[in-house]
C-alpha positions in Angstrom: 78.0 98.7 92.3 80.9 98.2 94.7 80.8 100.3 97.7 83.5 100.4 100.3 82.7 102.1 103.8 85.6 102.6 106.4 85.2 103.2 110.1 87.4 103.3 113.1 89.4 106.1 112.9 90.0 108.8 115.6 92.6 110.7 118.0 95.0 108.5 119.6 97.9 109.0 121.9 101.5 107.9 120.5 101.7 104.1 121.3 98.5 103.5 121.3 96.4 101.5 119.2 93.2 101.7 116.4 91.5 99.1 114.3 90.0 100.3 111.0 87.4 98.5 109.5 86.4 98.6 105.6 82.9 97.0 104.9 82.7 95.8 101.3 79.4 95.3 99.3 78.0 95.1 95.7 79.8 91.8 94.5 81.8 88.8 95.3 85.4 89.5 96.2 86.8 86.0 95.5 90.0 86.7 93.5 90.3 90.2 94.6 92.8 92.4 96.8 91.9 94.6 99.4 94.3 97.3 100.3 94.8 100.2 102.9 96.5 103.3 101.7 97.0 106.5 103.5 97.5 110.5 102.7 99.1 112.5 105.1 98.6 116.4 105.0 100.6 117.7 102.3 102.0 114.4 101.0 100.9 112.0 98.3 98.9 109.1 99.0 101.0 105.8 99.9 100.2 102.0 100.2 99.9 100.6 103.7 99.0 97.0 103.5 97.1 94.5 101.1 95.5 91.3 101.7 94.2 88.8 99.0 90.5 88.3 99.5 90.9 84.4 98.8 94.2 83.1 99.9 94.5 85.8 103.0 98.2 86.6 101.7 99.5 89.8 103.0 101.9 92.6 102.0 102.9 95.5 104.0 104.9 98.8 103.7 108.2 98.9 105.5 107.0 101.7 107.6 104.5 99.8 109.1 105.6 96.3 109.4 105.6 94.7 112.6 103.2 97.4 114.0 100.2 97.1 111.7 98.1 93.8 111.0 95.5 93.6 107.9 92.9 90.7 108.1 89.7 90.0 106.6 86.3 88.2 107.7 85.0 86.6 104.2 81.4 86.1 105.9 81.3 89.7 106.9 82.9 91.1 103.6 85.0 93.3 105.9 88.7 94.0 106.2 90.7 95.2 109.1 93.6 97.3 109.8 94.9 96.7 113.2 97.1 99.5 114.0 99.7 99.2 117.1 102.2 101.2 118.5 101.1 104.4 116.5 103.6 106.9 115.8 102.5 110.8 115.2 103.8 110.0 111.5 101.1 107.5 111.2 98.7 110.7 111.2 96.9 110.5 107.9 93.4 110.0 106.1 93.2 106.1 105.7 91.3 104.8 102.7 90.4 101.0 101.9 90.5 100.1 98.0 89.7 97.1 96.1 91.5 95.5 93.0 90.8 92.8 90.6 94.7 92.3 90.5 97.4 91.7 92.9 99.8 94.5 93.9 100.2 97.7 95.9 100.2 100.2 92.9 97.3 102.5 93.4 96.6 102.5 89.8 95.3 98.7 90.1 92.4 99.9 92.6 89.7 101.3 90.7 87.3 101.2 93.8 87.9 103.4 97.0 86.4 104.1 100.3 85.7 107.8 101.6 88.6 107.6 103.9 88.8 107.9 107.9 90.8 110.3 109.6 93.6 108.7 111.9 95.3 111.4 114.1 98.2 110.5 116.7 99.2 113.0 119.1 102.8 113.1 120.7 
């Protein structure tokens, strides 16, 4: 059974940085895509970034491009989201998710972590 466990959230001032981690277990992930999504209070969950487990190819939402970096360490079955130049509007619960397909559509992701809170103060 696939398990995804996020960590690394917290409270940070605007302009600061955080690194989120997502530890995956339960199968081999070759050919899979890992995504980060977020849900702010009162808003729908939205796409943040994806990475192809095998090739390392990445995609980003326009709102985070140039500030966030998604990466993975295959030997550790772990995906990271480095978040720099954080803004108050980045405040949200951040989820990692796993898909056997490519893409940023949440419907493609059957496996989800429990989420980690990121709060950016102004």
